Backbone as CSV, one residue per row, in Angstrom:
resi,resn,N_x,N_y,N_z,CA_x,CA_y,CA_z,C_x,C_y,C_z
1,MET,31.477,12.586,-90.052,32.037,12.890,-88.739,31.204,13.730,-87.544
2,GLY,31.170,13.554,-86.724,30.044,14.065,-85.621,30.862,15.472,-85.722
3,ARG,29.916,16.052,-85.235,30.764,17.760,-84.678,31.450,17.759,-82.972
4,GLY,32.639,18.260,-83.608,33.548,18.302,-81.660,33.454,19.428,-80.832
5,ARG,33.410,18.992,-79.968,33.296,19.850,-78.907,33.621,21.306,-78.628
6,VAL,33.317,22.146,-78.552,33.337,23.379,-79.195,33.791,23.387,-77.327
7,GLN,34.889,24.335,-76.743,35.254,25.318,-76.086,35.398,26.168,-75.583
8,LEU,34.018,26.053,-74.021,33.650,27.596,-73.896,35.166,28.516,-73.383
9,LYS,35.215,29.408,-73.870,35.519,30.442,-73.399,34.877,31.678,-74.209
10,ARG,35.170,32.808,-73.158,34.849,34.296,-73.592,34.983,35.054,-75.536
11,ILE,34.310,35.156,-75.283,34.493,35.320,-77.329,35.097,36.822,-77.571
12,GLU,35.670,36.991,-78.037,36.323,38.299,-78.291,35.739,39.348,-79.364
13,ASN,35.239,38.974,-80.032,34.396,40.138,-80.946,33.135,40.789,-80.520
14,LYS,33.464,41.562,-80.136,31.843,42.163,-79.842,30.874,41.641,-80.433
15,ILE,31.281,42.049,-82.022,30.177,41.370,-82.713,29.682,40.733,-82.377
16,ASN,29.969,39.226,-82.344,29.584,38.151,-82.354,29.680,38.162,-81.218
17,ARG,30.037,38.306,-79.894,30.202,37.700,-79.303,27.985,38.387,-78.475
18,GLN,27.852,39.374,-79.217,26.294,40.073,-79.306,25.181,39.394,-79.948
19,VAL,25.580,38.805,-81.091,25.336,37.871,-81.555,25.632,36.782,-80.706
20,THR,25.450,36.096,-80.169,26.219,35.038,-79.053,25.043,34.711,-78.585
21,PHE,24.484,36.100,-77.313,24.530,36.740,-76.488,22.720,36.792,-77.189
22,SER,22.650,37.208,-77.838,20.669,37.160,-78.456,20.278,35.572,-78.850
23,LYS,20.565,34.732,-79.104,20.878,33.872,-79.861,20.480,33.189,-78.395
24,ARG,21.706,32.883,-77.787,21.597,31.699,-76.457,20.513,32.404,-75.270
25,ARG,20.284,33.449,-75.286,19.515,33.633,-74.664,18.306,33.747,-75.087
26,THR,17.540,34.019,-76.313,16.276,33.193,-76.781,15.772,32.241,-76.393
27,GLY,16.951,30.937,-76.721,17.598,29.701,-76.672,16.828,29.449,-74.829
28,LEU,17.608,30.219,-74.218,17.424,29.775,-72.897,15.733,29.963,-72.388
29,VAL,15.339,31.106,-72.201,13.852,31.651,-72.802,13.220,30.326,-73.083
30,LYS,13.663,29.442,-74.308,13.006,29.064,-74.987,12.284,27.644,-74.140
31,LYS,14.356,27.293,-73.383,14.024,25.932,-72.640,13.102,26.734,-70.921
32,ALA,13.081,27.391,-70.997,12.310,27.556,-69.431,10.691,27.741,-70.372
33,HIS,10.798,28.038,-70.752,8.946,28.199,-70.830,8.650,26.709,-70.783
34,GLU,9.142,25.725,-72.296,8.939,24.206,-72.084,8.946,24.207,-70.601
35,ILE,10.146,24.389,-69.984,9.595,22.849,-68.568,8.879,23.320,-67.875
36,SER,8.738,24.729,-67.612,6.801,24.866,-66.339,5.851,24.257,-66.977
37,VAL,5.826,24.552,-68.542,4.830,23.816,-69.486,4.872,22.683,-69.208
38,LEU,5.961,21.736,-69.616,6.048,19.930,-69.550,6.133,19.664,-68.357
39,CYS,6.752,20.524,-66.949,6.575,19.723,-65.540,5.919,20.298,-64.712
40,ASP,5.169,21.578,-65.344,4.383,22.541,-64.080,5.104,23.102,-62.728
41,ALA,5.693,23.528,-63.435,6.962,23.556,-62.512,7.458,25.618,-62.848
42,GLU,7.184,26.427,-61.928,7.374,27.984,-61.928,8.636,28.354,-61.938
43,VAL,9.088,29.046,-62.960,10.050,29.027,-63.275,10.199,30.269,-63.708
44,ALA,11.726,31.556,-62.773,11.823,32.675,-62.906,13.367,32.938,-63.345
45,LEU,13.435,33.645,-64.774,14.740,33.727,-65.795,14.865,35.163,-65.650
46,ILE,16.324,35.417,-65.103,16.698,36.906,-65.032,18.254,36.447,-65.498
47,ILE,18.246,37.369,-66.823,19.570,37.896,-67.357,19.440,39.368,-67.504
48,PHE,21.067,39.724,-67.179,21.607,40.356,-67.386,22.975,40.891,-68.365
49,SER,22.773,41.924,-69.107,23.797,41.770,-70.080,25.164,42.352,-69.449
50,ASN,25.971,42.474,-70.785,27.145,42.950,-70.230,27.273,44.204,-69.522
51,LYS,26.204,45.351,-69.910,25.834,46.369,-70.454,24.701,47.074,-69.284
52,GLY,24.631,45.490,-68.918,23.696,46.198,-67.569,21.725,46.356,-68.094
53,LYS,21.699,45.499,-69.376,20.571,45.608,-69.577,19.842,44.592,-69.036
54,LEU,18.321,44.841,-68.493,17.681,43.178,-67.421,17.093,42.826,-68.655
55,PHE,16.969,41.503,-68.489,16.175,40.698,-69.872,14.818,39.327,-68.472
56,GLU,14.342,39.645,-68.559,13.278,38.541,-67.691,11.893,37.730,-67.722
57,TYR,11.649,36.461,-67.251,11.133,35.282,-67.997,10.291,34.960,-66.145
58,SER,8.541,34.629,-66.473,8.789,34.274,-65.304,7.415,33.635,-65.600
59,THR,6.713,32.562,-64.928,5.554,31.808,-65.246,4.406,32.599,-64.864
60,ASP,3.098,31.788,-65.560,2.371,32.078,-64.642,2.371,33.783,-63.651
61,SER,3.010,32.782,-61.970,2.673,33.326,-61.446,3.480,34.888,-61.834
62,CYS,3.672,36.332,-61.207,4.625,37.188,-61.528,5.920,36.516,-61.033
63,MET,6.860,37.663,-61.037,8.067,37.426,-60.844,8.454,37.893,-59.856
64,GLU,7.732,39.072,-58.873,7.474,39.204,-57.350,7.077,38.014,-56.745
65,LYS,5.560,37.404,-57.117,5.506,36.536,-55.857,6.954,35.191,-56.342
66,ILE,7.253,35.166,-57.419,8.415,33.486,-57.120,9.382,34.462,-56.183
67,LEU,9.597,35.668,-56.384,10.903,36.105,-55.999,10.824,36.316,-54.401
68,GLU,9.250,36.214,-54.303,9.806,36.675,-52.093,9.592,34.558,-52.184
69,ARG,8.734,33.587,-52.724,8.827,32.643,-52.533,10.500,31.711,-52.266
70,TYR,10.875,32.694,-53.225,12.781,32.434,-53.106,13.417,32.641,-51.575
71,GLU,13.270,33.919,-51.120,13.860,34.757,-50.536,13.309,33.539,-49.096
72,ARG,11.785,33.462,-48.950,11.017,32.962,-47.287,12.267,31.646,-47.390
73,TYR,12.563,30.750,-48.457,12.957,29.762,-48.936,14.293,29.910,-48.393
74,SER,14.644,30.496,-49.213,16.592,30.964,-48.879,16.193,31.085,-47.278
75,TYR,16.104,32.236,-47.047,15.470,32.657,-45.381,15.520,31.205,-44.224
76,ALA,14.907,30.113,-44.544,14.635,29.344,-44.018,15.736,27.822,-43.963
77,GLU,16.064,28.029,-44.951,17.256,26.930,-45.568,18.984,27.804,-44.612
78,ARG,18.319,29.214,-44.410,19.953,29.661,-43.939,19.885,29.715,-42.252
79,GLN,18.652,29.596,-42.168,18.121,29.447,-40.148,18.987,27.860,-39.931
80,LEU,18.063,26.833,-40.597,18.025,25.389,-40.930,19.910,25.497,-41.185
81,ILE,20.546,26.092,-41.298,21.871,25.537,-41.598,22.534,25.878,-40.412
82,ALA,21.927,27.208,-39.710,22.942,27.617,-38.772,22.224,26.958,-37.201
83,THR,20.800,26.932,-37.332,21.141,25.907,-36.979,21.633,24.068,-36.275
84,ASP,21.177,24.280,-37.237,22.794,22.464,-37.440,23.869,23.397,-36.918
85,HIS,24.661,23.758,-37.089,26.014,24.144,-36.139,26.138,24.607,-35.569
86,GLU,24.807,25.272,-35.339,24.799,25.885,-33.730,24.802,24.306,-33.106
87,SER,23.269,23.427,-32.952,23.197,22.323,-32.304,24.955,21.930,-32.691
88,GLN,25.352,21.145,-33.803,26.534,20.908,-33.989,27.843,21.209,-32.728
89,GLY,27.932,22.143,-32.153,28.878,23.065,-31.448,28.012,22.874,-29.532
90,ASN,26.712,23.135,-29.994,26.105,22.099,-28.715,26.410,21.107,-28.088
91,TRP,25.968,20.187,-28.813,26.412,18.517,-29.139,27.723,18.458,-27.989
92,CYS,28.599,19.018,-29.489,30.057,18.774,-29.068,30.515,19.052,-27.360
93,LEU,29.141,20.491,-26.929,29.619,20.733,-25.287,29.341,20.086,-24.198
94,GLU,28.050,19.658,-25.098,28.001,19.091,-23.752,28.322,17.315,-23.665
95,TYR,28.736,17.055,-24.778,29.442,15.927,-24.500,30.743,15.947,-24.235
96,THR,31.593,16.958,-23.813,32.631,17.081,-23.140,31.952,17.596,-21.264
97,LYS,31.291,18.244,-21.330,30.693,18.187,-20.107,30.156,16.957,-19.926
98,LEU,29.422,16.453,-20.186,29.341,14.604,-19.861,30.331,13.842,-19.328
99,LYS,31.144,13.461,-20.219,32.197,13.131,-19.798,32.463,13.448,-18.941
100,SER,34.196,14.781,-18.575,34.507,14.748,-17.665,33.021,14.593,-16.544
101,LYS,32.236,14.601,-16.254,31.104,14.313,-14.942,31.160,12.724,-15.041
102,ILE,31.294,12.348,-16.027,31.381,10.880,-15.979,33.784,10.402,-14.992
103,GLU,33.436,11.463,-15.773,34.583,10.715,-15.135,35.444,11.262,-13.653
104,LEU,34.385,12.079,-13.101,34.827,12.694,-12.099,33.925,11.780,-10.576
105,LEU,32.746,11.215,-11.713,31.977,9.822,-10.802,32.952,8.725,-10.783
106,GLN,32.989,8.479,-11.666,34.292,6.774,-11.340,35.345,6.928,-10.772
107,ARG,35.977,8.561,-10.843,37.460,8.633,-9.944,36.468,8.651,-8.782
108,ASN,35.741,9.062,-8.620,35.100,9.244,-6.915,34.572,8.128,-6.121
109,GLN,34.112,7.378,-7.235,33.588,6.053,-6.566,34.833,4.929,-6.270
110,ARG,36.069,5.050,-7.197,37.041,4.614,-7.190,37.675,4.816,-5.647
111,HIS,37.259,5.897,-4.972,38.588,6.754,-3.699,37.278,6.070,-2.629
112,PHE,35.250,5.882,-2.696,34.895,5.859,-2.082,35.742,4.099,-1.405
113,PHE,35.763,3.417,-2.368,35.880,1.707,-2.622,37.472,1.965,-1.980
114,GLY,37.848,2.950,-1.660,39.166,2.529,-0.855,40.300,2.373,-2.292
115,GLU,40.099,2.771,-3.288,41.070,2.374,-4.493,41.610,3.935,-5.106
116,ASP,43.042,3.639,-5.971,43.412,5.019,-6.296,43.571,5.965,-4.798
117,LEU,44.001,5.920,-3.937,44.346,6.675,-2.447,45.415,7.434,-2.588
118,ASP,46.405,7.025,-3.760,47.673,7.573,-3.925,48.114,8.925,-3.819
119,SER,47.048,9.185,-5.050,46.690,10.648,-5.954,46.452,11.531,-4.532
120,LEU,45.909,11.528,-3.704,44.870,12.498,-3.152,45.917,13.368,-1.831
121,SER,45.500,14.123,-1.324,46.184,14.555,-0.566,45.696,14.353,1.148
122,LEU,46.192,15.178,2.544,46.189,14.975,2.935,44.695,15.895,3.268
123,LYS,43.898,16.786,3.015,42.682,17.570,3.168,41.403,16.616,2.365
124,GLU,41.733,16.068,0.837,41.197,16.041,0.384,40.584,14.500,0.957
125,LEU,41.754,13.231,1.712,41.614,12.202,2.402,40.938,12.112,3.841
126,GLN,40.858,13.361,4.578,39.872,14.232,5.772,38.615,14.091,5.642
127,ASN,38.265,15.164,4.034,37.192,15.748,3.258,36.535,13.814,3.184
128,LEU,36.943,13.173,2.402,36.466,11.207,1.828,36.257,10.938,3.143
129,GLU,36.845,10.897,4.260,37.238,9.999,5.691,35.092,10.568,5.815
130,GLN,35.163,12.129,5.901,33.974,12.938,6.516,32.526,12.675,5.391
131,GLN,32.822,12.109,4.119,32.027,12.061,3.235,31.218,10.595,4.022
132,LEU,32.102,9.741,4.295,32.059,8.356,4.671,31.267,8.563,5.898
133,ASP,32.100,9.492,6.203,31.360,9.085,7.793,29.848,9.387,7.852
134,THR,29.704,10.876,6.893,28.157,10.834,7.585,27.057,10.514,6.260
135,GLY,28.123,9.497,4.906,27.156,8.694,4.885,26.861,6.765,5.461
136,LEU,27.489,6.844,6.769,27.714,5.841,7.777,26.903,6.003,8.564
137,LYS,26.161,7.459,8.460,25.565,8.010,9.682,24.064,7.797,9.138
138,GLN,23.902,8.042,7.780,22.635,8.297,7.675,22.263,7.010,6.969
139,ILE,22.913,5.970,6.824,22.924,4.754,7.011,22.103,4.141,7.649
140,ARG,22.699,4.304,8.776,22.855,3.719,10.322,21.137,3.906,10.558
141,SER,21.368,5.585,10.663,19.376,5.995,11.363,18.372,5.846,10.265
142,ARG,18.367,5.540,8.843,18.179,4.892,7.816,17.280,3.160,8.541
143,LYS,18.350,2.461,8.768,18.257,1.050,9.782,17.398,1.268,10.484
144,ASN,17.605,2.421,11.828,17.267,1.903,13.044,15.541,2.352,12.283
145,GLN,15.191,2.932,11.887,14.337,3.640,10.880,13.264,2.880,11.359
146,LEU,13.908,1.474,9.625,13.128,0.496,9.431,12.510,-0.920,10.806
147,MET,13.729,-0.507,11.430,13.341,-1.459,12.363,13.207,-1.137,13.646
148,TYR,12.723,0.238,13.644,11.546,0.543,15.002,10.282,0.524,14.209
149,GLU,10.474,0.401,12.879,9.197,0.178,12.547,8.591,-0.995,12.320
150,SER,9.559,-1.944,11.890,9.593,-3.417,12.528,8.886,-3.886,13.488
151,ILE,8.981,-3.194,14.543,8.861,-3.843,15.776,7.788,-3.235,16.121
152,SER,7.384,-1.921,15.936,5.979,-1.896,15.825,4.842,-2.364,15.275
153,GLU,4.700,-2.658,13.873,4.286,-3.367,13.469,4.406,-4.857,14.359
154,LEU,5.143,-5.282,14.956,4.667,-6.590,15.358,4.519,-6.526,16.891
155,GLN,3.891,-5.624,17.779,4.090,-5.788,18.592,1.927,-5.011,18.138
156,ARG,1.344,-4.213,17.154,0.783,-3.868,17.001,0.031,-5.485,16.702
157,LYS,0.883,-6.362,15.780,-0.227,-7.124,15.839,-0.274,-8.441,17.051
158,GLU,0.899,-8.642,17.636,0.837,-8.973,18.877,-0.129,-8.077,19.605
159,ARG,-0.820,-6.806,20.138,-1.434,-5.946,20.923,-3.288,-7.596,20.312
160,THR,-3.251,-6.763,18.332,-4.837,-7.953,18.385,-4.316,-8.840,18.144
161,MET,-3.411,-9.664,18.166,-4.153,-11.559,18.814,-4.324,-11.716,19.989
162,GLN,-4.089,-10.842,20.934,-4.415,-10.945,22.590,-5.269,-10.561,22.895
163,GLU,-6.266,-9.121,21.790,-7.094,-9.153,22.020,-8.331,-10.460,21.980
164,GLN,-7.945,-10.460,20.502,-8.599,-11.419,19.662,-9.141,-13.028,20.676
165,ASN,-7.883,-13.370,21.669,-7.793,-14.553,22.537,-8.382,-13.957,23.451
166,ASN,-8.228,-12.668,24.087,-8.982,-12.206,25.242,-10.648,-12.674,24.701
167,MET,-10.986,-12.077,24.300,-12.041,-12.000,23.318,-13.117,-13.381,23.568
168,LEU,-12.001,-14.392,22.228,-12.654,-15.934,22.115,-12.796,-16.625,23.914
169,ALA,-11.908,-16.454,24.947,-11.572,-16.488,26.151,-13.411,-15.949,26.526
170,LYS,-13.765,-14.307,26.576,-14.836,-14.724,27.393,-15.518,-14.988,26.441
171,GLN,-15.581,-15.948,25.370,-17.117,-16.325,25.099,-17.263,-17.420,25.277
172,ILE,-15.794,-18.772,25.322,-15.665,-19.546,26.276,-16.223,-20.158,27.589
173,LYS,-16.404,-18.798,27.802,-16.615,-18.640,29.578,-18.563,-18.664,29.427
174,GLU,-18.518,-17.946,28.677,-20.670,-17.211,28.521,-21.044,-18.388,28.425
175,GLN,-20.738,-19.141,27.432,-20.643,-20.281,26.423,-20.453,-22.000,27.999
176,GLU,-19.648,-21.744,28.842,-19.608,-22.653,29.627,-20.392,-21.968,30.747
177,LYS,-21.622,-20.517,31.117,-21.565,-20.595,32.264,-23.289,-20.932,31.783
178,THR,-23.499,-20.361,30.865,-24.426,-20.825,29.773,-25.015,-22.367,30.242
179,ALA,-24.175,-23.150,30.132,-24.408,-24.226,29.937,-24.340,-25.205,31.439
180,ALA,-23.686,-24.390,32.733,-24.064,-24.797,33.313,-25.670,-24.180,34.057
181,GLN,-26.163,-22.648,33.852,-27.496,-22.773,34.212,-27.843,-23.621,33.705
182,GLN,-27.910,-23.921,32.355,-29.049,-24.846,31.592,-29.360,-26.329,32.164
183,VAL,-27.794,-26.402,32.985,-27.486,-28.325,33.518,-29.153,-27.602,34.874
184,HIS,-28.333,-26.692,35.806,-28.646,-26.310,36.572,-30.121,-26.649,36.542
185,TRP,-30.847,-25.875,35.448,-32.319,-25.286,35.542,-32.754,-26.764,35.265
186,GLU,-32.649,-27.610,34.220,-32.651,-28.605,34.174,-33.057,-29.647,35.274
187,GLN,-32.071,-29.743,36.743,-31.979,-30.465,38.190,-33.263,-30.041,38.071
188,GLN,-33.543,-28.059,38.444,-34.533,-28.057,39.062,-35.779,-28.524,38.810
189,ASN,-35.911,-28.400,37.621,-37.013,-28.466,36.832,-37.636,-30.260,36.712
190,HIS,-36.675,-30.892,36.871,-36.730,-32.374,36.618,-36.588,-33.165,37.414
191,GLY,-35.799,-32.783,39.255,-36.037,-33.493,39.964,-36.392,-34.155,41.057
192,PRO,-37.285,-33.181,40.793,-38.803,-33.368,41.998,-39.560,-35.141,41.453
193,ASN,-39.582,-34.292,39.824,-40.507,-35.574,38.862,-39.772,-36.869,38.946
194,ALA,-38.514,-36.699,38.976,-37.787,-38.056,38.867,-38.294,-38.849,40.831
195,SER,-38.150,-37.706,41.297,-38.241,-38.480,43.551,-39.515,-39.175,43.128
196,SER,-40.742,-38.083,42.510,-41.655,-38.450,42.696,-41.935,-39.612,42.353
197,PHE,-40.954,-40.649,40.629,-41.095,-41.339,40.101,-40.735,-42.970,41.144
198,LEU,-40.085,-42.489,41.777,-38.941,-43.390,42.167,-40.388,-43.727,43.532
199,LEU,-41.023,-42.499,44.251,-41.506,-43.124,45.402,-42.576,-43.458,45.312
200,ALA,-42.842,-43.433,43.147,-44.270,-44.482,43.186,-43.964,-45.780,42.948
201,GLN,-42.901,-45.923,42.615,-42.598,-47.301,42.041,-43.235,-48.271,43.543
202,PRO,-43.827,-49.125,43.846,-44.117,-50.883,44.633,-42.378,-51.383,45.272
203,LEU,-42.963,-50.748,45.960,-41.856,-51.525,47.249,-42.018,-53.163,47.592
204,PRO,-40.461,-53.535,48.115,-40.820,-55.809,47.155,-41.046,-55.431,48.643
205,CYS,-42.163,-56.962,48.765,-42.481,-57.105,50.507,-41.613,-57.976,51.129
206,LEU,-41.176,-57.550,51.920,-40.389,-58.497,52.587,-41.053,-59.100,53.868
207,ASN,-40.488,-60.786,53.934,-41.671,-61.472,54.479,-40.236,-61.760,56.075
208,ILE,-40.373,-61.542,57.460,-39.037,-61.296,58.057,-39.786,-62.356,59.048
209,GLY,-39.456,-63.744,58.999,-39.820,-64.925,60.359,-40.810,-65.501,59.677
210,GLY,-41.422,-65.654,58.496,-42.151,-66.541,57.958,-43.807,-65.995,58.550
211,THR,-44.780,-66.437,57.957,-46.107,-66.315,58.265,-46.981,-67.632,58.770
212,TYR,-47.305,-67.225,59.978,-47.690,-67.942,60.829,-49.872,-68.318,60.561
213,GLN,-50.127,-68.546,60.745,-51.875,-69.366,61.262,-51.790,-68.816,62.266
214,GLY,-53.404,-68.174,62.637,-53.574,-67.774,63.597,-52.713,-67.380,64.632
215,GLU,-52.038,-65.799,63.574,-52.145,-64.369,64.144,-52.771,-63.439,63.846
216,ALA,-52.465,-62.295,64.666,-53.435,-61.316,64.349,-53.056,-60.428,63.609
217,PRO,-54.286,-60.541,62.444,-54.138,-59.118,61.708,-53.093,-57.794,62.533
218,GLU,-53.159,-57.419,63.690,-52.283,-56.344,63.932,-51.170,-56.941,64.281
219,VAL,-50.732,-57.237,64.660,-49.524,-58.304,64.861,-48.370,-58.572,63.662
220,ARG,-48.474,-59.050,62.560,-48.448,-58.334,61.075,-48.471,-57.208,60.840
221,ARG,-49.298,-56.213,61.270,-49.379,-55.116,59.869,-47.780,-54.312,61.171
222,ASN,-47.847,-54.820,62.027,-46.909,-53.831,63.527,-45.436,-54.472,62.712
223,GLU,-45.074,-55.855,62.466,-44.574,-56.734,61.900,-43.825,-55.631,60.934
224,LEU,-45.084,-55.878,59.637,-44.552,-55.248,58.625,-43.701,-53.502,58.252
225,ASP,-44.332,-52.822,59.662,-43.880,-51.605,59.339,-42.873,-51.840,60.114
226,LEU,-42.294,-52.492,60.939,-41.232,-52.107,61.702,-39.895,-52.902,60.684
227,THR,-40.543,-53.603,59.710,-39.142,-54.190,58.478,-38.872,-53.206,57.627
228,LEU,-40.281,-52.610,57.240,-39.811,-51.576,55.856,-39.556,-49.702,56.594
229,GLU,-39.522,-49.937,57.233,-38.957,-48.376,57.872,-37.787,-47.878,57.693
230,PRO,-36.034,-49.010,58.079,-35.245,-48.732,57.387,-35.186,-48.464,55.752
231,ILE,-36.085,-49.132,55.167,-35.714,-48.995,53.318,-36.505,-47.575,53.314
232,TYR,-37.489,-46.736,53.911,-37.674,-45.894,53.210,-37.184,-45.180,53.786
233,SER,-36.575,-44.808,54.954,-35.296,-44.300,55.146,-34.175,-44.187,54.235
234,CYS,-34.066,-45.044,54.116,-32.504,-45.358,52.952,-33.170,-44.788,51.873
235,HIS,-34.325,-44.955,51.165,-34.771,-43.939,49.565,-34.780,-42.521,49.660
236,LEU,-35.446,-42.207,51.686,-35.943,-40.648,51.360,-34.377,-40.536,51.130
237,GLY,-32.871,-41.310,51.878,-31.774,-40.158,52.594,-31.573,-40.054,50.433
238,CYS,-31.698,-41.044,49.986,-31.218,-41.687,48.546,-31.647,-40.099,47.795
239,PHE,-33.051,-40.074,47.969,-33.470,-38.658,46.988,-32.890,-36.884,47.568
240,ALA,-32.796,-36.995,49.107,-32.366,-35.796,49.951,-31.370,-35.312,49.447
241,THR,-30.415,-36.273,49.005,-28.655,-35.910,48.479,-28.487,-35.802,47.273
């Protein structure tokens, strides 16, 4: 039959209490040593008897170093906990502020849209009207500025295109002038040659009235000169023009 569960309570007999304290203290120190060796842990054990006597155990590190480490850790832990509580308080306060701002902005937006105006007083309605007038003036000013900038840009483009057209027209005039000069030069250089060429061509012989035997050569030459004189005059008039 197994061992029954021992009820934990204060031992009233002083001698038994002292014997139990000695046994349990020895076993506790033994367990502390075992866990420090098996698990490579730093262990510090402090025991005060009911009479105030100190019993302690520590691993290879001295008790002071372990206690300093404990103090640093405890301080950091307390600071972290305090910071968490403070942060939670700040977050709650910040949430309340942001919620109030959102509600105010939503209410103002409804007022700007002309909604929920029944709860506003005459002064609040006047302030709302003034805000709308100020916003409308700013909107119109910005719109006029954009329109002026757009018109200025179009005028600048128009001036640029006009300058380009003037430049093209000037180039066309120069090309026409150059072409006319070239034609005039060609006419001056090739005109006399053409006239000489036409004059060098043999003229047709015209026999007016036929040939008579026995006529004097002088008479036939005079008749030929009289016949060809209008033809030469016609050719010379054509070249002169």
